[in-house]
N, CA, C and O of each residue as an XYZ file, in Angstrom:
600
protein
N      98.382    178.332      6.624
C      99.475    178.819      5.598
C      98.636    177.510      3.824
O      98.533    176.404      3.295
N      98.293    179.152      3.812
C      97.202    178.315      2.318
C      98.149    178.505      0.825
O      99.026    179.369      0.863
N      98.033    177.974     -0.038
C      98.277    178.363     -1.226
C      97.386    178.997     -2.088
O      96.221    178.721     -2.376
N      98.639    180.519     -2.705
C      97.386    181.396     -3.096
C      97.819    180.569     -4.639
O      96.900    179.809     -4.945
N      99.013    180.534     -5.698
C      99.293    180.268     -6.799
C     100.486    178.796     -6.378
O     101.526    178.632     -5.740
N      99.592    178.030     -7.146
C     100.571    176.691     -6.960
C     100.955    176.083     -8.324
O     100.013    176.170     -9.112
N     101.932    175.557     -8.788
C     102.361    175.014    -10.102
C     101.722    173.376    -10.331
O     102.213    172.515     -9.600
N     100.636    172.943    -11.337
C     100.479    171.833    -11.043
C     101.074    171.207    -11.055
O     101.256    170.679     -9.958
N     101.706    170.809    -11.932
C     102.622    170.186    -12.998
C     103.925    169.953    -12.122
O     104.692    169.031    -12.395
N     104.019    170.313    -11.680
C     105.854    170.167    -11.041
C     106.348    168.821    -10.715
O     107.456    168.314    -10.887
N     104.995    168.252    -10.079
C     105.061    166.538     -9.934
C     105.140    165.654    -10.714
O     105.702    164.648    -10.281
N     104.769    165.621    -11.794
C     104.247    165.142    -13.207
C     105.909    165.071    -13.755
O     106.579    164.065    -13.986
N     106.249    166.343    -13.855
C     107.348    166.574    -14.809
C     108.607    166.776    -13.947
O     109.555    167.255    -14.570
N     108.734    166.612    -13.146
C     109.764    166.318    -12.327
C     110.408    166.399    -10.959
O     110.227    167.208    -10.049
N     110.996    165.623    -11.028
C     111.462    165.097     -9.656
C     111.998    165.850     -8.554
O     112.937    166.555     -8.924
N     111.720    165.950     -7.280
C     112.075    167.294     -6.494
C     112.751    166.570     -5.519
O     112.468    165.824     -4.582
N     113.906    167.117     -6.140
C     115.622    166.719     -4.758
C     115.243    167.682     -3.195
O     114.925    167.142     -2.135
N     115.341    168.752     -3.346
C     115.187    169.768     -2.445
C     114.437    170.984     -2.860
O     114.201    171.680     -3.847
N     114.068    170.822     -0.980
C     112.405    172.658     -1.031
C     113.491    173.364     -0.836
O     114.635    172.910     -0.857
N     113.058    174.936     -0.562
C     113.568    176.309      0.136
C     112.471    176.950     -0.247
O     111.693    176.670     -1.159
N     112.456    178.258      0.880
C     111.072    178.868      0.373
C     112.228    180.265      0.658
O     113.412    180.308      0.990
N     111.326    181.177      0.380
C     112.686    182.134     -0.226
C     110.970    183.490     -0.085
O     109.800    183.267     -0.396
N     111.507    184.561      0.399
C     110.518    185.813     -0.341
C     111.065    186.930     -1.349
O     112.212    187.207     -1.699
N     109.523    187.593     -1.767
C     109.131    187.791     -2.803
C     108.796    188.878     -3.117
O     107.655    189.325     -2.997
N     109.971    189.582     -3.665
C     110.117    191.513     -4.372
C     108.933    191.586     -5.148
O     108.852    191.294     -6.341
N     107.521    192.208     -4.016
C     106.410    192.261     -5.143
C     105.680    193.883     -5.219
O     105.956    194.727     -4.367
N     105.289    193.996     -5.688
C     104.388    196.088     -6.306
C     102.775    195.356     -5.043
O     102.050    194.362     -5.011
N     102.883    196.059     -4.601
C     101.379    196.548     -4.240
C     100.120    196.280     -4.495
O      99.169    196.106     -3.732
N     100.206    196.261     -5.695
C      98.929    195.264     -6.729
C      99.235    194.446     -6.962
O      98.427    193.619     -7.385
N     100.753    194.089     -6.830
C     100.517    192.435     -7.051
C     100.662    191.655     -5.649
O     100.275    190.508     -5.428
N     101.133    192.294     -4.991
C     100.220    191.311     -4.159
C      99.328    190.681     -3.301
O      99.474    189.719     -2.547
N      97.852    191.790     -3.689
C      96.837    191.636     -4.117
C      95.842    191.314     -5.196
O      94.660    191.078     -5.442
N      97.022    191.446     -5.674
C      96.146    190.145     -6.956
C      96.530    188.770     -6.593
O      95.790    187.793     -6.709
N      97.989    188.757     -6.053
C      98.576    187.055     -5.625
C      97.001    186.875     -4.478
O      96.096    186.041     -4.439
N      97.203    187.689     -3.955
C      95.554    187.170     -2.646
C      94.701    186.229     -3.456
O      94.399    185.040     -3.362
N      94.478    187.029     -4.130
C      92.816    186.869     -5.039
C      93.622    185.830     -5.503
O      92.631    185.307     -6.011
N      94.594    184.988     -5.818
C      94.617    184.125     -6.129
C      94.463    184.633     -7.494
O      93.519    183.925     -7.846
N      94.715    185.319     -8.441
C      95.653    185.711     -9.915
C      97.081    185.062    -10.122
O      98.046    185.286     -9.391
N      97.078    184.403    -10.989
C      98.439    184.328    -11.663
C      98.838    183.310    -11.936
O      97.858    182.591    -11.744
N      99.861    182.506    -12.368
C     100.228    181.402    -12.719
C     102.012    180.853    -12.809
O     102.962    181.368    -13.398
N     101.940    179.830    -12.105
C     103.813    179.826    -11.784
C     104.073    178.848    -13.149
O     105.272    178.748    -13.412
N     103.133    178.078    -14.103
C     103.421    177.582    -14.905
C     104.862    177.996    -16.323
O     104.759    178.944    -17.101
N     105.662    177.336    -16.310
C     106.933    177.585    -16.972
C     107.913    178.382    -16.627
O     108.832    178.728    -17.369
N     107.715    178.782    -15.215
C     108.319    179.652    -14.683
C     109.471    179.251    -14.197
O     109.547    178.034    -14.364
N     110.735    179.820    -13.495
C     112.190    179.233    -13.225
C     112.969    179.986    -12.657
O     112.562    181.146    -12.593
N     114.391    179.702    -12.005
C     114.623    180.662    -11.023
C     116.119    180.423    -11.396
O     116.673    179.326    -11.451
N     116.805    181.933    -11.700
C     118.422    181.671    -12.105
C     118.766    182.506    -10.588
O     117.956    182.942     -9.770
N     119.891    182.534    -10.566
C     120.614    183.153     -9.453
C     122.060    183.652    -10.565
O     123.053    183.080    -11.012
N     121.212    185.608    -10.689
C     122.579    186.128    -11.197
C     123.981    187.260    -10.143
O     124.151    188.351     -9.599
N     124.184    186.855    -10.239
C     125.076    187.728     -9.229
C     124.922    187.434     -8.038
O     124.962    186.212     -7.895
N     124.750    188.024     -7.032
C     124.325    187.410     -5.408
C     122.962    187.610     -5.352
O     122.397    187.774     -4.271
N     122.302    187.614     -6.540
C     120.464    187.356     -6.363
C     120.094    186.693     -6.967
O     120.735    186.044     -7.793
N     118.570    186.619     -6.690
C     117.673    185.202     -7.357
C     116.979    186.048     -7.744
O     116.626    187.100     -7.213
N     116.623    185.354     -9.262
C     115.032    186.027     -9.653
C     113.939    184.823     -9.599
O     114.138    183.671     -9.213
N     112.910    185.309    -10.015
C     111.940    184.198    -10.377
C     111.697    185.014    -11.629
O     111.808    186.237    -11.714
N     111.370    184.219    -12.535
C     111.419    184.579    -14.145
C     110.300    183.258    -14.610
O     110.137    182.076    -14.309
N     109.473    184.602    -15.819
C     108.870    183.821    -16.106
C     107.360    183.739    -15.545
O     106.453    183.524    -16.348
N     107.139    183.874    -14.458
C     106.030    184.088    -13.674
C     105.162    185.059    -14.408
O     105.596    185.939    -15.151
N     103.433    184.748    -14.045
C     102.567    185.739    -14.442
C     101.885    185.997    -13.317
O     101.507    185.167    -12.490
N     101.664    187.680    -13.287
C     101.299    187.623    -11.963
C     100.251    189.064    -12.901
O     100.894    189.629    -13.786
N      99.328    189.377    -12.765
C      98.522    190.432    -13.764
C      98.649    191.251    -12.440
O      99.242    190.918    -11.413
N      97.764    192.717    -12.770
C      97.257    193.698    -11.759
C      96.116    193.453    -11.363
O      95.246    192.863    -12.003
N      96.023    193.957    -10.108
C      95.212    193.562     -9.493
C      93.893    194.278    -10.247
O      92.954    193.710    -10.803
N      94.174    195.942    -10.054
C      93.350    196.659    -11.122
C      93.797    197.358    -12.262
O      94.693    198.198    -12.182
N      92.886    196.886    -13.969
C      94.304    197.233    -14.686
C      94.048    199.114    -14.821
O      94.874    199.897    -15.292
N      92.944    199.402    -14.368
C      92.704    201.172    -14.663
C      94.105    201.170    -13.189
O      95.028    201.774    -13.736
N      94.362    200.974    -12.430
C      95.079    201.819    -11.786
C      96.585    201.058    -11.554
O      97.250    201.127    -10.520
N      96.892    200.423    -12.611
C      98.080    199.933    -12.772
C      99.486    201.030    -13.664
O      99.263    201.560    -14.752
N     100.435    201.130    -13.146
C     101.458    202.025    -13.603
C     101.233    201.620    -15.295
O     100.710    200.561    -15.645
N     101.773    202.761    -16.333
C     101.760    202.441    -17.818
C     102.940    201.263    -17.899
O     103.623    201.199    -16.878
N     103.259    200.385    -18.888
C     104.744    200.495    -19.010
C     104.765    198.942    -18.182
O     105.740    198.222    -18.398
N     103.614    198.422    -17.183
C     103.847    197.474    -16.078
C     104.042    195.776    -16.977
O     103.321    195.320    -17.864
N     104.822    195.384    -16.571
C     105.033    193.903    -16.955
C     104.317    193.067    -16.075
O     104.655    193.103    -14.892
N     103.431    192.348    -16.401
C     102.734    190.913    -15.811
C     104.117    189.872    -15.626
O     104.579    189.130    -14.759
N     104.377    190.217    -16.695
C     105.621    188.951    -16.753
C     106.938    189.070    -16.156
O     107.376    188.023    -15.679
N     107.586    189.980    -16.079
C     108.931    191.084    -15.142
C     109.436    189.504    -14.110
O     108.876    188.445    -13.825
N     110.633    190.064    -13.852
C     111.430    189.470    -13.255
C     111.462    190.225    -11.689
O     111.952    191.313    -11.387
N     110.695    189.143    -10.753
C     110.843    189.255     -9.563
C     112.046    188.902     -8.669
O     112.697    187.901     -8.969
N     112.406    189.653     -7.572
C     113.781    189.125     -7.284
C     113.243    188.112     -5.838
O     112.026    187.945     -5.757
N     113.776    187.721     -5.178
C     113.611    186.105     -4.474
C     114.847    186.988     -3.016
O     115.939    187.542     -3.145
N     114.144    186.777     -2.003
C     114.868    187.225     -0.686
C     115.115    186.056     -0.112
O     114.224    185.282      0.238
N     116.878    185.757      0.083
C     117.010    184.523      0.338
C     118.671    184.886      0.543
O     119.326    185.630     -0.186
N     119.209    184.072      1.863
C     119.800    184.558      2.795
C     121.409    183.748      1.639
O     121.657    182.659      1.121
N     122.095    185.117      1.750
C     123.643    184.728      0.965
C     123.930    183.247      1.095
O     124.324    182.430      0.263
N     123.652    183.146      2.245
C     124.659    181.547      2.053
C     123.246    180.681      0.954
O     123.645    180.338     -0.159
N     122.199    180.467      1.176
C     121.100    180.050      0.154
C     121.480    180.244     -1.119
O     121.977    179.255     -1.658
N     121.392    181.266     -1.786
C     121.888    181.697     -2.818
C     123.319    180.820     -3.116
O     123.196    179.896     -3.919
N     124.149    180.959     -2.753
C     125.824    180.266     -3.192
C     125.478    179.172     -3.577
O     125.794    178.639     -4.640
N     124.251    178.410     -2.060
C     124.225    176.968     -2.452
C     123.490    176.812     -3.518
O     123.910    175.865     -4.182
N     122.516    177.358     -4.009
C     121.269    177.382     -5.609
C     122.710    177.462     -6.796
O     122.942    176.625     -7.668
N     123.644    178.896     -6.457
C     123.842    179.259     -8.090
C     124.778    177.648     -8.023
O     124.717    176.921     -9.015
N     125.631    177.194     -6.758
C     125.973    175.656     -6.851
C     125.057    174.812     -7.975
O     125.288    174.797     -9.184
N     124.221    174.278     -7.454
C     123.154    173.571     -7.977
C     123.284    173.689     -9.544
O     123.552    172.835    -10.390
N     122.931    175.376     -9.673
C     122.546    175.428    -11.191
C     123.446    174.907    -12.125
O     123.035    174.288    -13.107
N     125.105    175.173    -11.830
C     125.405    174.962    -12.365
C     125.439    173.513    -13.065
O     125.801    173.213    -14.203
N     125.193    173.115    -12.547
C     124.965    171.119    -12.637
C     124.356    171.220    -13.341
O     123.654    172.194    -13.615
N     124.482    169.845    -14.047
C     123.938    169.137    -15.506
C     122.713    168.457    -15.261
O     122.720    167.492    -14.496
N     121.407    168.923    -15.943
C     119.995    168.424    -15.644
C     119.925    168.713    -14.109
O     119.781    167.792    -13.305
N     120.037    170.070    -13.712
C     119.341    170.744    -12.170
C     118.942    171.827    -12.232
O     119.736    172.769    -12.242
N     117.055    172.092    -12.316
C     116.617    173.085    -12.470
C     115.736    173.330    -10.982
O     115.114    172.704    -10.124
N     116.142    174.627    -11.331
C     115.211    175.934    -10.084
C     113.901    175.827    -10.511
O     113.851    175.613    -11.722
N     112.805    175.897     -9.965
C     111.325    175.873    -10.257
C     110.633    176.277     -8.511
O     110.752    175.711     -7.424
N     109.865    177.590     -8.994
C     108.859    177.435     -8.122
C     107.353    176.491     -7.738
O     106.451    175.987     -8.406
N     107.577    176.562     -6.776
C     106.156    174.896     -6.414
C     104.674    175.935     -5.931
O     103.492    175.748     -6.220
N     105.339    177.091     -5.071
C     104.008    177.108     -5.202
C     104.296    178.965     -4.336
O     105.265    179.082     -3.586
N     103.385    180.167     -4.580
C     103.400    180.702     -3.103
C     102.083    181.162     -2.262
O     100.942    181.200     -2.722
N     102.398    181.437     -1.197
C     101.612    180.931      0.082
C     101.737    181.932      1.202
O     102.635    182.744      0.978
N     101.117    182.110      2.314
C     100.983    183.111      3.155
C     101.893    182.610      4.468
O     101.837    181.511      5.021
N     102.604    183.558      4.743
C     103.215    182.933      6.088
C     103.843    183.917      6.838
O     104.913    184.460      6.562
N     103.003    184.159      7.972
C     102.820    185.471      8.541
C     101.748    186.621      8.650
O     101.666    187.430      9.574
N     100.977    186.547      7.583
C     100.966    187.583      6.521
C     102.025    188.600      5.879
O     102.214    189.810      6.004
N     102.704    187.461      5.049
C     103.607    187.757      4.467
C     103.306    186.414      3.294
O     102.725    185.365      3.571
N     103.953    186.848      1.768
C     103.607    186.563      0.970
C     105.038    185.440      0.918
O     106.106    186.052      0.953
N     105.146    184.084      0.849
C     106.744    183.163      0.525
C     106.333    182.455     -0.816
O     105.265    182.607     -1.408
N     107.241    181.762     -1.130
C     107.462    181.045     -2.604
C     108.292    179.888     -2.209
O     109.479    179.842     -1.887
N     107.061    178.619     -2.344
C     108.377    177.302     -2.073
C     108.954    177.581     -3.660
O     108.636    178.258     -4.638
N     110.107    176.522     -3.227
C     110.532    176.499     -5.094
C     111.435    175.404     -4.424
O     111.554    175.186     -3.218
N     112.224    174.578     -5.779
C     112.530    173.162     -5.046
C     113.657    173.252     -6.331
O     113.652    173.841     -7.412
N     114.689    172.293     -5.587
C     115.711    171.381     -6.896
C     115.074    171.043     -7.399
O     114.240    170.435     -6.727
N     114.871    171.055     -8.525
C     114.075    169.311     -9.770
C     114.828    168.897    -10.598
O     115.715    169.642    -11.014
N     114.694    167.570    -11.086
C     115.245    167.146    -11.963
C     114.327    166.636    -12.825
O     113.503    165.903    -12.278
N     114.212    166.774    -13.904
C     113.312    166.414    -15.308
C     113.150    164.878    -15.627
O     114.108    164.124    -15.801
N     111.903    164.528    -15.680
C     111.530    163.092    -15.189
C     112.063    162.726    -17.344
O     112.326    163.620    -18.148
N     112.042    160.985    -17.687
C     111.657    160.991    -18.520
C     110.459    160.180    -18.899
O     109.853    159.446    -18.118
N     110.089    160.417    -20.475
C     108.545    159.833    -20.728
C     108.295    158.522    -19.813
O     107.081    158.645    -19.646
N     108.523    157.770    -19.364
C     108.833    156.198    -18.835
C     108.504    156.420    -17.569
O     107.592    155.661    -17.242
N     108.941    157.333    -16.459
C     109.014    158.128    -15.050
C     107.814    158.472    -15.329
O     107.062    158.061    -14.445
N     106.976    159.335    -16.578
C     106.288    160.028    -16.093
C     104.776    159.237    -16.136
O     103.649    159.565    -15.763
N     105.311    158.091    -16.751
C     103.839    157.273    -17.072
C     103.827    155.587    -15.924
O     103.136    154.575    -16.040
N     104.726    155.888    -15.071
C     104.718    155.143    -13.901
C     104.616    155.522    -13.426
O     104.879    154.829    -12.443
N     104.157    157.021    -12.906
C     103.747    157.638    -11.963
C     102.242    157.492    -11.989
O     101.421    157.249    -11.104
N     102.100    157.828    -13.908
C     100.469    157.548    -13.707
C      99.808    156.636    -13.359
O      98.629    156.669    -13.005
N     101.022    155.080    -13.480
C     100.003    154.068    -13.263
C      99.439    153.830    -12.081
O      98.379    153.260    -11.824
N     100.864    154.695    -10.832
C     100.767    154.216     -9.437
C      99.478    155.116     -9.352
O      98.481    154.745     -8.732
N      99.555    156.316    -10.008
C      97.836    157.029     -8.850
C      97.264    156.937     -9.747
O      96.989    158.095    -10.057
N      96.710    156.056    -10.696
C      96.008    154.989    -11.473
C      95.442    153.556    -10.567
O      94.291    153.120    -10.561
N      96.401    153.115     -9.977
C      96.291    151.497     -9.290
C      95.764    152.008     -8.268
O      94.791    151.339     -7.920
N      95.996    153.099     -7.462
C      96.075    154.126     -6.575
C      94.330    154.154     -6.197
O      93.852    153.409     -5.341
N      93.660    154.960     -6.848
C      92.349    155.086     -7.486
C      91.579    153.596     -7.498
O      90.770    153.367     -6.599
N      91.695    153.153     -7.951
C      91.098    151.736     -8.212
C      90.970    151.301     -6.864
O      89.881    151.169     -6.307
N      92.506    150.989     -6.124
C      91.808    150.188     -5.007
C      91.504    151.189     -4.010
O      91.480    150.627     -2.915
N      91.324    152.100     -3.934
C      90.601    152.880     -3.031
C      89.213    153.085     -3.608
O      88.445    153.374     -2.691
N      88.527    153.039     -4.935
C      87.112    152.502     -5.094
C      86.959    151.261     -4.707
O      86.127    151.004     -3.837
N      87.399    150.696     -5.036
C      87.586    148.799     -4.510
C      86.994    148.869     -2.972
O      85.793    148.704     -2.759
N      87.774    149.082     -2.111
C      87.381    149.785     -1.127
C      86.126    150.550     -0.162
O      85.659    150.441      0.972
N      85.933    151.330     -1.315
C      84.984    151.947     -0.455
C      83.705    151.177     -1.213
O      82.558    151.263     -0.774
N      84.009    150.514     -2.256
C      82.529    149.341     -2.606
C      82.366    148.354     -1.536
O      81.294    147.846     -1.208
N      83.396    148.145     -1.072
C      83.442    146.774     -0.442
C      82.418    147.704      0.690
O      81.225    147.401      0.674
N      82.817    148.700      1.556
C      82.446    149.420      2.938
C      81.015    149.450      2.716
O      80.309    148.909      3.566
N      80.550    149.920      1.849
C      79.237    149.890      1.144
C      78.142    148.310      1.586
O      77.033    148.164      1.071
């Protein structure tokens, strides 16, 4: 299971409450592009419309620009393949205030491209500062331990 595309800032900007896995409906040239690690999930989110979930705002460029159909939009909405129970559950979460559905990564699972998505809550500025301090102190401790070993 290797990540093709990853949303790197999700853990800094959001607190992850729950994770889900979904299939993604892609064109063939989009699949090739994702497998070559082209694309971005920055700024993307998931919405539920009716009984279907969609990935909105993800950028997946065409694999070969010259062989792409005219009118192709790399930012188009992509349908997510989920079970009805999961879609209903996500729709309930989406209606709650301050909760968002955000993509974490696209990865390979049994030769299929899957999307890991999460129910997230936005962090305040002071929460982000705390996380950065924890990360920095952890690095400092590791460096000092490494220096003592030598």
